[in-house]
C-alpha positions as CSV (number, residue, x, y, z in Angstrom):
1,M,61.7,7.7,12.6
2,R,64.1,10.5,13.2
3,R,65.1,9.0,16.5
4,L,65.8,5.6,14.9
5,L,68.0,7.3,12.4
6,S,69.8,9.1,15.2
7,V,70.4,5.8,17.0
8,F,71.8,4.2,13.8
9,L,74.1,7.2,13.1
10,L,75.4,7.3,16.7
11,T,76.0,3.6,16.7
12,G,77.9,3.9,13.4
13,L,80.0,6.7,14.7
14,L,80.9,4.8,17.8
15,I,81.9,1.8,15.7
16,V,84.1,4.0,13.5
17,L,85.7,5.7,16.5
18,S,86.5,2.5,18.3
19,Y,88.5,1.1,15.3
20,Q,91.3,-1.3,16.1
21,P,93.4,-3.1,13.5
22,A,92.5,-6.8,13.1
23,H,95.2,-9.3,12.3
24,A,93.1,-11.9,10.5
25,Y,93.6,-14.4,7.8
26,L,91.2,-14.7,4.9
27,D,91.6,-17.9,3.0
28,P,90.9,-18.2,-0.8
29,A,87.4,-19.7,-0.2
30,T,86.4,-16.4,1.3
31,G,86.5,-14.8,-2.1
32,S,84.3,-17.4,-3.7
33,Y,81.9,-17.1,-0.8
34,I,81.6,-13.4,-1.2
35,L,81.1,-13.9,-4.9
36,Q,78.2,-16.3,-4.1
37,L,76.7,-13.8,-1.8
38,V,76.8,-11.1,-4.3
39,L,75.4,-13.3,-7.1
40,A,72.6,-14.5,-4.8
41,G,71.7,-11.0,-3.9
42,L,71.6,-9.8,-7.5
43,L,69.5,-12.8,-8.6
44,G,67.2,-12.3,-5.6
45,A,66.8,-8.6,-6.4
46,A,66.1,-9.5,-10.1
47,L,63.4,-12.0,-9.0
48,A,61.8,-9.5,-6.7
49,V,61.7,-6.9,-9.5
50,K,60.2,-9.4,-11.9
51,I,57.5,-10.4,-9.5
52,F,56.8,-6.7,-8.6
53,W,56.7,-5.8,-12.3
54,R,54.3,-8.7,-13.1
55,N,51.9,-7.6,-10.3
56,L,52.1,-4.0,-11.3
57,R,51.3,-4.9,-15.0
58,S,48.4,-7.1,-13.8
59,F,47.0,-4.4,-11.6
60,F,47.1,-1.8,-14.3
61,G,45.8,-4.2,-16.9
62,K,42.8,-5.0,-14.8
63,L,42.3,-1.3,-14.1
64,F,42.3,-0.2,-17.7
65,S,40.5,-3.2,-19.1
66,K,37.3,-2.7,-17.1
67,G,35.9,-0.3,-19.7
68,R,36.6,-2.7,-22.6
69,D,34.5,-5.5,-21.2
70,V,31.3,-3.5,-21.5
71,G,29.7,-3.5,-24.9
72,P,26.5,-4.3,-26.8
73,D,27.3,-8.0,-27.0
74,K,28.8,-8.3,-23.5
75,E,25.7,-7.6,-21.6
């Protein structure tokens, strides 16, 4: 794991050190595309949290409800 982190840091350092100015044109549609990417990422993260939370509640609900099913009329 440490070696992988070292490789990523070294690669990042080499990219930063080899910086050259880019003379590029960004048209107006680029801004809306970036906005779409950000919104899609946020909505995807919200959905992942919702699914994770539902699974977590279900797991703990089953875990703690095991003792409640046992009773004199449940046998």
